[in-house]
N, C-alpha and C positions, 0 to 999 in steps of 0.2 A: 619717725622713731620706730624702732623695731624690737620685738621680743624674739625674733627668730635667732635661734642659734644661727631668733625672730627677725667689617664693610670689603713700511717701505714707501717711501715717498714717490711722487710722480716726476721729479726733476731728473734730468739726464746726468750721469756721473761723468766728470771730466777725466777721471782716472780711476783705476782699481783702488788706490789708496783713499781717494776721496769717498768712494763708495763704502769702504770699510769704516771710515770715520763716521759717516752719516748713519750707517747701520748701528754703531755703538751709541751714538747720541740719541737715536730714536728709541732703541730698545733697552739700553742699559741705564741711561740717566733716570727714567722713571722708577727703576728698581732701587737705585742707591739713594733716592730721596728719602726713603723710609729706612733709617738706620735701626739697629736693634733696640727694642723697647727695654726699659729697666723695670724689674720687679722690685718695688719698694717694700712690700710687706712680707713676702715669702712665708705666708701663713699656711697651716695645714688643715684649717677648718673653715674659717670665714673672715674675710676682710671686705668692707664695702663703704660706699658713699664718701669718696675722698673730697677734700677741699684744699685748694692751693692758694697761698698768699706770697707776694713778693714785697720785700722791704723797700719803701721809697727812699730811705736814707742810705741803703746799700743794695742795689739791684742784683748783686751777686748772691744775696741771701734769700733763699726760697724755703718755705716751710709747707709741708703737706701733713694734714690730719685726716684720720679715717676711723671708722668703727672696726673693731677687731675682737675676735674671740680670744679669751685668755682663761687658762685652766682655773677653775673654781672662782672666777671673777665675772661670769656671764660675759656680756659685751662691754668692752672698755673703749675709750678714745686713745689712739696712739698717734704720735707725731714723729716726724723725722725732719732734719734741717740740712740744707746744703749752703755752702759759702763759696761755691765755684759754679753757680748757675746750673746745678743739677748734674755735674760730672761725678761727684762723690756725695755721699749722704752719711749723716750721723747714725749711730745706733738708735733704733726706735725707743721712745720712752712712752709710758702710759700714764694717763691721768687717774689717780685713785678715786674710787667712788666716795660720795658723801656719806653713804651708808653701805655696809657690807652686802645688803640684799638688793641693792640697786643695779640697774643695767643702763649703759650709756648709749647715746645715739646722736645723729644729726649735727656734726661739727660744722662750724663756720668761723672764719677768722678775719680780722682787720688789723693792719699796721697803722700806728699814728705817724705823724711827720718826724718824730724823733727816733723811730725804729722800735718802739714798744709794740708788742704783739698781744692781741686779745683773742682768746679762743672761747667760743660759746658752744655749749652742748647741753643735751638733756641728760639728766641723771634721775632715774625713776624706777619704781616698781609697781606692780599691780597685785591686788588681792592680798592685803589691803593697799589701796592706791596711796602713794606718797612720793614726794620728790619735787624737783624744780628745774628751771633752766639756770645754769651756772656759767660764770666766766672765770677764767684763770688768765694771768698775765705773765708774759715772758719779757725780760729785759736783756736777754742774751741771744736774740735771734732764733728762739725756739728750741734751745738746748735744754732748758729747764723751766719750770713753771711754779708760780706762787700758789697760795692757798685759794680754794674756790670761794667765790662770792655769789650769793643768790641774786638773780636778775628778776625772775617772776616765779612765784610759788604755784604748785599744782592746785592749790585750793584758793587761788587769788580771785577766781570768779565762780564761787560756789562749786557745783559739780562739773563744770565745763573743762577742767584740767587743761589750761592754756599753755601747754609746754611742748607742742610739736613744731618742727621746722623753725628753729630760732635763727633766722637769717639776720645778718648784721651789715651795717654800713657806717661809714665815718665821714665827718666833715673835715676835709683838709684844706679848706678855702683860706684860712687865716682871717676870715671876717669875724663878726661878733659871735657866731656860733662855732668857730673853729675849735676842733677837738671834741665836739659833741659826738657821742656814739649812739646809734639807733639800733634797736632790735625789734623785729616783728615775729609774732608767733601765731599759732592757731590751736584749737582744741585737739586733744589726742584723737587718733584715727578711729577709736572705738566709740567716741561720743556721738550720739545721734543728733541731727539737726533739730532746731535751728542753731547755727553756729556763726561766730563772727571772728575776724582777725584782730590781733592786739598790737599795740605800739608801746614800747618802753624806751626811755631816754636816760642817758647819763650826761650831765653838763660839766662834770669834773674828772674827765679822763678815766671813767670807769670805777672811780672810788665808791660812789653811791649811785643808786638808780631811783628815778622818780616813780610815782605811782603809774600803773598802766592805764591806758585808755583804749577804747575801740577805734579801729581805723575807719569803719564805715559809719554813716550817720543817716538821719532822716532824709529821704529822697535819693539816697545813694547806698541803700542797705544791701547786704549780701542776699538776704531773703531767707526763706524757711526750709529750703530743700537741699542746700549744698553742704555736704558733710565736712569737707576739708577746705575751707576758704583761705588758701595760702596767699599771703601778701608778699610780693617780691620787691625788695627795697633797692634804692640807689640814691646817691647824693651827687649833685652837679658841682662843678668847679666854683660856683658862687655860693655854695652852701645850701641850696634848696634841696629839701628832702622830698623824694617821690616814692610811691609804691603802687603796684597794680594788683588788683584782687578780682575774683570772679563774683558775679551777681546774677540772680534770677528771682525777680519779684514782679508779677504781672502788673500790679498797680503802678510800678515804675516804668516798665517796658515789657512788651510782649515777647521780647527776645532775651535769651541769656547773653550776658555781656561781660567784657573786662572793663573795669573802671580804674581811674587814676586818682589817687589822693596826693596833693602837693602842699608843701608847707615852706614858706620863706622865712618863718620866724622860729625855727627850731622845733616845730611840732606843737606849738601853742595853739595854732589854728590851721585848718585845712581848707583847700578849695578842691572841687571835684570836676572831672571831665570823663566822657565816654572815650575809651580807646577803640573798641570795636564790638560789633555784634558777633556772637558765636552761632554761625548758621550751619556748621558741619561738625558733627561729633565723631570721636574715634570709638568704633564699636569694640575693638579688641580690649577685653578687660585687663589683660596683663601688661599692656603698653604703659611705659613710664611717661606720664603726660605733664611733667613739670615744665616750668617756664622761667624766664629770667629777664629782668629789666636792667639796662646799663645806660650810663650817662657819658657823653663824649667829653673828655677833658679839654679838647681843642675848641669846643663850641658849647657854651652854657645853655643854649636853646635846644640842643639836639639830644633826643632820647631814642633808644632802640629797644623794642620789645621782641623777644624771640620765643617761639612756641610751636608745638606740633598741632596740626589740624588735618582733616581728611576730606577736602573738597572733591577728590577724585576716587574716594572709596578706601584708600589706604593712607596711613598717617605719613605726612611729609613735614619738612622743616620750613617754617615761614618766619619772616620778620615784618614788622610795621614800624614806621619811624615818625617822630614829631620834630619839627624844626622851630616850634614856637612854645616851648616849655610844656608840652603835653596837651595843648588846647585842641589842635587838629592832628590827625594821623593819616599816613599814606595808606593806599590799598595794600593788600597782602602781597608780599614778594617771596616767591618760592626760592629756597636756597639749594636744596639737593637737585642735581641735574640728571638723575636717571629718568626714564620715560614716565610720563604721567599715567596714573591708573594701571600700573603694572602689578599691583598687589603686594609690592615690597613695602614693608613697614619700617619707618624711621622713628626713633624716639631718643630719649635721654639727652636733651639739648642743653647747650650752654654757649655763652658768647662773651666777648670782651673787646673794648677799645684800647688802643695804646694812646700815648700822649699826643700823637699827631692826628688822631681821628681815624686811623685805619682800624678795621674791624675783623675779628676772627669768629667763626661759628664752628662748633664741634657737635657731633651727634653719633649715635649708634646706628649703623647702616647694614642692611641685609641684601644689597643688590647682587653680591657675589655668591649668595647662598643657593640660588636657583629655586628657591621655594618661597611662597607667600607666608604671611602671618608672623607671629611673635616667636614661636617655638622653633627656631631654625638658626643656623650658624650666622655669625655676624662679625663686623669689624667696626673700628672707630674711624670716622671720616671727618673732613673739614672743608671749609671754603673761606677764602680771604678776599677782602675788598679794600682797596686803597682809598684814601679820603677823596681823591680826585676822580674816582671811577664811579660810573653809574651802575655797574653790575659786578657780581662776584666772579672770582676766578673759577675755572673748571674745578670740580670737586677733587679732592686728593685723599689718599689713604694715610692714616696716622698709625694705626696698629700694624704690626709687621706680619700678621698671620690671620688666616680665616679661623675663627674660634668656634668650636662646637657648642651648641646649646646645652645648658645644664638646668636641671629642675630648680636649682637654687635661685635662678633668675625669676622664678614665679613668685618669690617671696619679697617682702620688704628688705631694705638693706642694700639695694643696688639702684636706688632711685635717681641718682645724680652722678654726673662727672663734673669736671671743672677745668677751665682753660684761662690762661692769661696771655696777653700779647704785649711785648716790650721790645721796642726798637727792631721791628720786623722779625722778632723771634717769638715763636709760639711755645708755650709750656703747657702741656696737657697731662691730666691724670684721670684715670678711670678704673673701674673694676671689671675684670673678665675672668673666664673660667678655663683658660687654655691648659692649666696644670691639673685640672680636675677639681680644684677648689677655687672659690672666688678670691682673687688677689688684687692688689693695687699696682697699677702699671703707670709708668711715666715716659713721656716722649718730649724731647726738645728739637724743634725744627726751625730753620730759616724759611720764611714764607713770603718773599717778594713775589708779586704776581707773575713776573716773567720767568720764574724758575719752577712754577708749579705745573705738574702734568697729571691728568687723570690716570688712575691705575685700576684697570679691570683685570681679572684673571678668571680662568675657567673654574667654575665651582667644583670643589672637591669635598669629600667626606673625610673629616679629620678624626672622627670618633671611631675607634675600633668597634666591630660588631661583637658584642658580648651577650651571652644568654645566662640568666640566673633562674633556677627553678628548684622546687616549687616556690611560689611567692603569693600569698603568705606561706611560711614554712613552719614545720613542727619540730623536727629533731635534727635536720641537716639541710644544707643547700648544696646544689651542684652548679659550678660555674664552667661555662664552655666558651672558648674563643680561640682565634688563631694567634700563634706566636706570643702567648702569655708569658710574662716574666716574673710578676710579683702580684700577690693578693694582699690587700689591707682592708680590715673591717674595723669601723669605728662606731661607737655609740653616739647618740645625739649630743652628748656633752663634749664630744671630741676625743674621748679616751680611746686609744688603740687597743682593741680586744684580740686581734689576730693579725699576724704578719708572716708571710711565707714566700720564699723564692721558689718559683716553679719553672719547669721546662716541659710543659705538656699542653694539650688542647682541652683537658678537662680536669677539674679538681673538686673533690667533695669535702665540705667543712662541717664538723659537728657543732651544732648550736644549742644542744640540750641545756646548757648552763646559762644561756642568755635570757634575761628577763623579757617578758612580753613588751614589744615596742618596735620602733623603727630604727634601722641601722643603715649605714653607708658602706658600700663595697667599692673600693677603688682598685681597678685592674690596670697595671702597667704592661704594655706590649711593645713590640719593636716599632710599631707605627704610631703610638700615642697612648693616651690615658683615657679610660672610660670610667665613669662613676655611675653606679646604680644604687637605688634604694630598695631595701627589702624589709618585710615585716615578719617579726617572730610572733606567732600565735600558737601556743601549745595545745589549743583545742582544734587546730586546723586539720589534723589527721585522726 
């Protein structure tokens, strides 16, 4: 939840024509595999944390939900729907707040077997704190939504505010628990530990919600030091509910661990297993360290857990798998195939199985940035593994450009991307800052392993070099840069205060009427867009 406005062959040619054909196959095919990405949000301030769902009753029907800034509405949840597998999209609609002072976040969605869609989200405010996790239902494939229904209230557990990260999963087994919908949450990110994850269930297709319970229990507790113990849920084809959550309590184990809670009776009782010990931490504080659990539709015993860890000093993408319902787990399997220990940070992971048991993994990748750490240019990458393969494909690029780092990525609101795999087609959504603001982007790709090629390119700087001074400023700012075309200044609430077309290398702007605070300067040039923050402080001079 956020209050932020809160990645020539060696054979001999038989003829010149053969050589030309091979040249184009080697050098052109990798380039055309990444077609142009679609901007679904086209926002001017902030759009983040997308979630994607595909209708099992109509696989042509895809819905994307995300957090979006809206004038005088704080952050809202927006959705858009496609009925042709993502070729075209409906006009975005937004979910109204339960109260005018609330802000929304953290959408997740599940379809039931009949094509009804359930959207879960946080709607909340602070000071004074109030709000809840809500669910709205769509019966028309995500074009419109019903009235919100409360799932868990912000005061359900005293002062713990259990309304962050409302992840959802649904039982499509057709067994006795078929149709059950499950939601896991955690305390708000500003709540100090000890904290615990929560489990809430609906047994009547979302009409009402049972009382919450803790996921962890004696002997399998989160412990007293973990501030945000997120529980990642999944449901297998036989209706078994699973979730994985972090734990560190020395009396249970000298190691930090990931633990699995499993229930074969719809959440009435749980059994517990250790997934893995956490022996390598990610030192970069800005890295998005979320994780995901998925269940194989083709094998009720098969689970896959995807997560970032740093055994070689920089964050990499790993999986571990269980083939016996979560009792035993494989060793770590590294997914990204750039050199180990190269200082390049990967994060923002997500994964999915298709119905045949093939798997796709997506993440944010910086191998083409040429720089270590978090605050550098990036791309969205993926890897595919067929059910009958022991290893992943060479990594491939999903985003169609190297995207310049923006300070907005240091805040909450870009903590997750989402990917689905259906019939060897990948559907991926993520947030990136290529336009100078965080927007939601979509890519559909065919991903059979024999058609995938690694795509590396020479690192380039896509952000124009722009100077802004003084900063903090008192009465005016001066902006300098090459080939500038337009200046735009916006307040923190997104209101445009200044806009001017220019054809010079320097421009001075009078800011004496601006209240003290932080402002965003967007500079459009012939080579791209740069976004800078500056502070107005009338006592600075």
